[in-house]
TORPA-4810 file (N, C-alpha, C, O; in nm, 3 decimals):
<nodes>
NODE_1_-24.527_-2.594_13.929_-24.545_-2.458_13.919_-24.550_-2.431_13.729_-24.492_-2.458_13.623_T
NODE_2_-24.685_-2.347_13.798_-24.695_-2.347_13.574_-24.655_-2.241_13.580_-24.659_-2.190_13.692_M
NODE_3_-24.586_-2.141_13.442_-24.605_-2.024_13.414_-24.660_-2.032_13.205_-24.654_-2.123_13.123_T
NODE_4_-24.701_-1.908_13.199_-24.805_-1.872_13.103_-24.736_-1.798_13.016_-24.775_-1.681_13.011_I
NODE_5_-24.667_-1.818_12.960_-24.630_-1.656_12.850_-24.712_-1.692_12.691_-24.681_-1.751_12.588_H
NODE_6_-24.850_-1.607_12.749_-24.867_-1.608_12.627_-24.840_-1.503_12.482_-24.842_-1.551_12.368_S
NODE_7_-24.818_-1.372_12.505_-24.767_-1.388_12.431_-24.585_-1.440_12.289_-24.551_-1.409_12.174_E
NODE_8_-24.540_-1.514_12.382_-24.420_-1.609_12.329_-24.460_-1.758_12.297_-24.390_-1.851_12.257_E
NODE_9_-24.590_-1.753_12.327_-24.688_-1.949_12.301_-24.636_-2.010_12.376_-24.627_-2.128_12.343_H
NODE_10_-24.590_-1.984_12.472_-24.458_-2.078_12.562_-24.548_-2.088_12.754_-24.604_-2.008_12.830_V
NODE_11_-24.507_-2.258_12.754_-24.569_-2.295_12.865_-24.445_-2.308_12.947_-24.372_-2.401_12.913_V
NODE_12_-24.396_-2.222_13.067_-24.311_-2.337_13.177_-24.421_-2.412_13.298_-24.517_-2.361_13.355_D
NODE_13_-24.370_-2.535_13.309_-24.417_-2.608_13.436_-24.333_-2.719_13.493_-24.308_-2.830_13.446_V
NODE_14_-24.307_-2.679_13.570_-24.144_-2.680_13.686_-24.251_-2.824_13.784_-24.364_-2.825_13.834_H
NODE_15_-24.157_-2.910_13.772_-24.192_-2.987_13.899_-24.113_-3.000_13.977_-24.008_-3.040_13.927_V
NODE_16_-24.107_-2.977_14.145_-24.016_-3.037_14.224_-24.044_-3.165_14.326_-24.146_-3.140_14.391_R
NODE_17_-24.011_-3.242_14.347_-24.035_-3.374_14.381_-23.894_-3.447_14.451_-23.866_-3.564_14.480_S
NODE_18_-23.860_-3.385_14.457_-23.651_-3.433_14.481_-23.518_-3.514_14.342_-23.430_-3.489_14.259_G
NODE_19_-23.611_-3.634_14.419_-23.498_-3.697_14.284_-23.614_-3.691_14.157_-23.563_-3.691_14.045_V
NODE_20_-23.715_-3.688_14.159_-23.771_-3.722_14.060_-23.857_-3.580_13.993_-23.969_-3.579_13.940_Y
NODE_21_-23.763_-3.462_14.015_-23.800_-3.311_14.018_-23.765_-3.275_13.859_-23.649_-3.302_13.829_S
NODE_22_-23.850_-3.218_13.748_-23.825_-3.208_13.609_-23.882_-3.041_13.552_-23.975_-2.964_13.576_S
NODE_23_-23.758_-3.049_13.461_-23.886_-2.884_13.429_-23.950_-2.923_13.270_-23.881_-3.002_13.206_D
NODE_24_-24.055_-2.882_13.214_-24.095_-2.822_13.087_-24.151_-2.769_13.061_-24.243_-2.732_13.135_T
NODE_25_-24.133_-2.715_12.892_-24.138_-2.617_12.804_-24.208_-2.709_12.723_-24.192_-2.829_12.699_I
NODE_26_-24.337_-2.576_12.668_-24.413_-2.684_12.583_-24.420_-2.539_12.509_-24.462_-2.433_12.555_F
NODE_27_-24.348_-2.575_12.338_-24.351_-2.482_12.288_-24.387_-2.432_12.151_-24.315_-2.431_12.051_D
NODE_28_-24.556_-2.376_12.168_-24.639_-2.412_12.079_-24.632_-2.281_11.931_-24.714_-2.277_11.839_Y
NODE_29_-24.491_-2.169_11.952_-24.462_-2.154_11.837_-24.386_-2.221_11.710_-24.379_-2.218_11.587_S
NODE_30_-24.318_-2.304_11.869_-24.196_-2.416_11.738_-24.287_-2.503_11.707_-24.337_-2.499_11.595_H
NODE_31_-24.326_-2.598_11.798_-24.463_-2.757_11.770_-24.375_-2.830_11.844_-24.358_-2.938_11.787_G
NODE_32_-24.308_-2.822_11.948_-24.221_-2.929_12.017_-24.239_-2.881_12.176_-24.250_-2.768_12.224_Y
NODE_33_-24.237_-3.005_12.236_-24.181_-3.044_12.419_-24.105_-3.039_12.434_-24.037_-3.056_12.333_I
NODE_34_-24.014_-3.009_12.582_-23.897_-2.991_12.564_-23.887_-3.044_12.741_-23.875_-2.956_12.826_A
NODE_35_-23.893_-3.191_12.782_-23.866_-3.196_12.897_-23.724_-3.242_12.961_-23.661_-3.316_12.886_T
NODE_36_-23.647_-3.207_13.109_-23.555_-3.221_13.093_-23.566_-3.268_13.306_-23.590_-3.215_13.415_R
NODE_37_-23.530_-3.387_13.248_-23.512_-3.452_13.415_-23.342_-3.457_13.491_-23.231_-3.477_13.442_L
NODE_38_-23.386_-3.429_13.622_-23.307_-3.350_13.647_-23.192_-3.500_13.702_-23.069_-3.497_13.712_F
NODE_39_-23.270_-3.599_13.725_-23.240_-3.726_13.760_-23.116_-3.817_13.625_-23.030_-3.904_13.639_S
NODE_40_-23.163_-3.747_13.514_-23.102_-3.801_13.383_-22.961_-3.719_13.385_-22.840_-3.741_13.376_R
NODE_41_-23.003_-3.669_13.392_-22.955_-3.483_13.324_-22.934_-3.545_13.152_-22.838_-3.584_13.086_N
NODE_42_-23.069_-3.530_13.129_-23.041_-3.523_12.961_-23.198_-3.435_12.962_-23.265_-3.396_13.058_A
NODE_43_-23.230_-3.420_12.775_-23.302_-3.365_12.730_-23.466_-3.476_12.697_-23.434_-3.552_12.607_C
NODE_44_-23.551_-3.492_12.721_-23.627_-3.566_12.590_-23.744_-3.480_12.539_-23.855_-3.466_12.590_F
NODE_45_-23.696_-3.431_12.435_-23.807_-3.363_12.335_-23.877_-3.443_12.213_-23.840_-3.533_12.139_I
NODE_46_-24.010_-3.359_12.228_-24.133_-3.459_12.137_-24.162_-3.297_12.058_-24.146_-3.180_12.091_M
NODE_47_-24.237_-3.402_11.881_-24.343_-3.288_11.849_-24.462_-3.258_11.887_-24.518_-3.364_11.916_K
NODE_48_-24.516_-3.190_11.899_-24.630_-3.133_11.966_-24.736_-3.173_11.863_-24.745_-3.098_11.765_I
NODE_49_-24.840_-3.309_11.870_-24.969_-3.356_11.798_-25.094_-3.311_11.888_-25.130_-3.337_12.003_K
NODE_50_-25.160_-3.207_11.752_-25.248_-3.187_11.780_-25.374_-3.302_11.802_-25.391_-3.407_11.740_K
NODE_51_-25.444_-3.252_11.899_-25.509_-3.418_11.931_-25.495_-3.436_12.036_-25.586_-3.409_12.114_G
NODE_52_-25.399_-3.478_12.072_-25.279_-3.559_12.176_-25.248_-3.451_12.285_-25.271_-3.498_12.397_S
NODE_53_-25.197_-3.301_12.291_-25.092_-3.261_12.397_-25.212_-3.141_12.419_-25.265_-3.146_12.308_I
NODE_54_-25.279_-3.046_12.487_-25.382_-2.970_12.544_-25.318_-2.836_12.458_-25.211_-2.777_12.468_P
NODE_55_-25.414_-2.821_12.387_-25.378_-2.677_12.349_-25.372_-2.590_12.445_-25.434_-2.612_12.549_E
NODE_56_-25.260_-2.419_12.423_-25.265_-2.343_12.518_-25.270_-2.237_12.596_-25.210_-2.159_12.670_M
NODE_57_-25.404_-2.281_12.532_-25.479_-2.172_12.583_-25.585_-2.301_12.767_-25.582_-2.279_12.888_R
NODE_58_-25.664_-2.427_12.679_-25.653_-2.513_12.740_-25.563_-2.481_12.896_-25.608_-2.432_13.000_E
NODE_59_-25.433_-2.527_12.866_-25.339_-2.523_12.959_-25.336_-2.470_13.113_-25.289_-2.547_13.197_M
NODE_60_-25.380_-2.354_13.152_-25.405_-2.301_13.249_-25.552_-2.335_13.316_-25.558_-2.329_13.439_G
NODE_61_-25.659_-2.367_13.250_-25.791_-2.438_13.259_-25.752_-2.562_13.288_-25.847_-2.615_13.346_R
NODE_62_-25.645_-2.652_13.277_-25.634_-2.770_13.327_-25.545_-2.721_13.485_-25.592_-2.756_13.594_L
NODE_63_-25.424_-2.643_13.476_-25.391_-2.631_13.586_-25.489_-2.593_13.706_-25.492_-2.673_13.800_A
NODE_64_-25.567_-2.481_13.712_-25.637_-2.431_13.767_-25.688_-2.585_13.822_-25.618_-2.633_13.912_F
NODE_65_-25.834_-2.684_13.762_-25.877_-2.795_13.747_-25.795_-2.896_13.820_-25.872_-2.983_13.862_E
NODE_66_-25.676_-2.920_13.852_-25.619_-2.994_13.864_-25.547_-2.930_14.028_-25.532_-3.023_14.107_R
NODE_67_-25.512_-2.824_14.073_-25.508_-2.778_14.148_-25.601_-2.734_14.262_-25.574_-2.712_14.380_Q
NODE_68_-25.720_-2.728_14.195_-25.790_-2.672_14.330_-25.939_-2.812_14.340_-26.021_-2.828_14.431_T
NODE_69_-25.925_-2.887_14.213_-26.015_-3.068_14.247_-25.896_-3.141_14.274_-25.925_-3.197_14.380_M
NODE_70_-25.801_-3.169_14.250_-25.708_-3.281_14.265_-25.756_-3.428_14.180_-25.699_-3.510_14.108_R
NODE_71_-25.840_-3.414_14.212_-25.855_-3.536_14.138_-25.916_-3.548_14.035_-25.992_-3.644_14.028_D
NODE_72_-25.908_-3.470_13.937_-26.106_-3.445_13.865_-25.932_-3.495_13.669_-25.819_-3.472_13.625_V
NODE_73_-26.098_-3.589_13.644_-26.102_-3.645_13.465_-26.043_-3.543_13.389_-26.030_-3.422_13.409_Y
NODE_74_-26.013_-3.610_13.307_-25.995_-3.429_13.257_-25.904_-3.565_13.098_-25.795_-3.617_13.124_S
NODE_75_-25.982_-3.599_12.943_-25.984_-3.652_12.860_-25.812_-3.566_12.807_-25.729_-3.614_12.730_P
NODE_76_-25.807_-3.464_12.865_-25.656_-3.405_12.852_-25.520_-3.456_12.945_-25.411_-3.398_12.939_N
NODE_77_-25.536_-3.522_12.993_-25.403_-3.572_13.120_-25.364_-3.660_12.985_-25.453_-3.718_12.923_N
NODE_78_-25.195_-3.667_12.934_-25.118_-3.652_12.821_-24.999_-3.680_12.910_-24.936_-3.602_12.982_V
NODE_79_-24.972_-3.892_12.874_-24.838_-3.949_12.906_-24.772_-3.977_12.796_-24.847_-3.960_12.700_W
NODE_80_-24.638_-4.022_12.758_-24.549_-3.980_12.706_-24.507_-4.114_12.704_-24.611_-4.180_12.718_A
NODE_81_-24.444_-4.165_12.697_-24.341_-4.314_12.686_-24.201_-4.313_12.637_-24.201_-4.395_12.546_Q
NODE_82_-24.095_-4.268_12.648_-23.967_-4.186_12.530_-23.896_-4.358_12.529_-23.847_-4.408_12.630_Y
NODE_83_-23.902_-4.418_12.415_-23.780_-4.451_12.338_-23.616_-4.512_12.342_-23.538_-4.476_12.254_Q
NODE_84_-23.577_-4.593_12.436_-23.472_-4.528_12.454_-23.422_-4.539_12.280_-23.471_-4.615_12.195_P
NODE_85_-23.306_-4.435_12.260_-23.266_-4.424_12.090_-23.108_-4.333_12.047_-23.014_-4.322_12.126_G
NODE_86_-23.110_-4.300_11.966_-22.947_-4.231_11.981_-23.002_-4.066_12.004_-23.110_-4.014_11.975_S
NODE_87_-22.877_-4.009_12.070_-22.850_-3.909_12.160_-22.827_-3.817_12.000_-22.806_-3.842_11.881_S
NODE_88_-22.847_-3.697_12.092_-22.855_-3.592_11.904_-22.773_-3.467_12.041_-22.843_-3.441_12.139_V
NODE_89_-22.614_-3.396_12.030_-22.535_-3.320_12.083_-22.574_-3.159_12.040_-22.531_-3.093_11.946_L
NODE_90_-22.685_-3.116_12.158_-22.728_-2.996_12.028_-22.664_-2.914_11.915_-22.614_-2.804_11.942_G
NODE_91_-22.663_-2.948_11.827_-22.624_-2.858_11.693_-22.639_-2.664_11.713_-22.703_-2.594_11.791_H
NODE_92_-22.594_-2.650_11.657_-22.676_-2.493_11.635_-22.813_-2.496_11.519_-22.896_-2.407_11.536_W
NODE_93_-22.836_-2.593_11.402_-22.939_-2.589_11.348_-23.061_-2.676_11.416_-23.175_-2.665_11.373_K
NODE_94_-23.031_-2.757_11.520_-23.128_-2.827_11.634_-23.193_-2.690_11.686_-23.314_-2.674_11.669_D
NODE_95_-23.100_-2.570_11.764_-23.167_-2.499_11.835_-23.249_-2.389_11.767_-23.316_-2.301_11.820_W
NODE_96_-23.225_-2.419_11.611_-23.292_-2.307_11.476_-23.446_-2.389_11.518_-23.542_-2.321_11.483_L
NODE_97_-23.478_-2.495_11.573_-23.581_-2.599_11.538_-23.693_-2.610_11.618_-23.811_-2.637_11.592_L
NODE_98_-23.600_-2.570_11.780_-23.622_-2.618_11.883_-23.700_-2.471_11.941_-23.786_-2.471_12.028_Y
NODE_99_-23.652_-2.356_11.875_-23.603_-2.251_11.936_-23.554_-2.192_12.072_-23.478_-2.268_12.132_G
NODE_100_-23.574_-2.104_12.117_-23.461_-2.012_12.278_-23.459_-2.111_12.396_-23.379_-2.175_12.464_K
NODE_101_-23.623_-2.083_12.380_-23.632_-2.132_12.477_-23.672_-2.256_12.541_-23.725_-2.264_12.652_H
NODE_102_-23.633_-2.388_12.438_-23.583_-2.529_12.428_-23.449_-2.504_12.476_-23.416_-2.533_12.591_I
NODE_103_-23.378_-2.457_12.400_-23.245_-2.484_12.389_-23.178_-2.352_12.494_-23.064_-2.306_12.486_E
NODE_104_-23.275_-2.314_12.580_-23.228_-2.295_12.723_-23.210_-2.359_12.800_-23.115_-2.366_12.877_K
NODE_105_-23.345_-2.446_12.787_-23.331_-2.543_12.857_-23.261_-2.669_12.842_-23.243_-2.747_12.935_L
NODE_106_-23.211_-2.691_12.697_-23.175_-2.856_12.692_-23.001_-2.810_12.625_-22.940_-2.888_12.552_C
NODE_107_-22.945_-2.669_12.668_-22.823_-2.634_12.583_-22.684_-2.751_12.705_-22.654_-2.777_12.822_V
NODE_108_-22.650_-2.778_12.569_-22.543_-2.878_12.703_-22.566_-3.068_12.725_-22.487_-3.160_12.748_G
NODE_109_-22.708_-3.062_12.706_-22.760_-3.206_12.763_-22.784_-3.273_12.597_-22.786_-3.216_12.488_L
NODE_110_-22.800_-3.406_12.634_-22.753_-3.530_12.522_-22.915_-3.453_12.514_-22.960_-3.376_12.599_P
NODE_111_-22.999_-3.506_12.367_-23.084_-3.472_12.303_-23.180_-3.598_12.300_-23.192_-3.638_12.184_L
NODE_112_-23.244_-3.663_12.381_-23.266_-3.742_12.256_-23.470_-3.717_12.248_-23.559_-3.695_12.331_Y
NODE_113_-23.461_-3.738_12.098_-23.618_-3.719_12.047_-23.690_-3.841_12.054_-23.808_-3.846_12.020_Q
</nodes>
């Protein structure tokens, strides 16, 4: 499911698929994406790069296309691969940078950037 909060410039994406379940937040006002993988008990955070990530106004349209047409080709489909690296336990400076929505999703978990 997808929830778009236009006034806060935030998109929540919830994937319920057993062991592959995850929650993702696109926080356009802070410029970060956070994904919490429930099977890994960790949060992965990346900077939003314009041109690689769909703009917020496109997210609803892409979700609608996907839902109604199942296999729609779109150049805006994005796959991200995270390299293993050092984790940062969420300090208060991180939460100022990432914002309250990502903090709510990831607090208490290791953060991988």
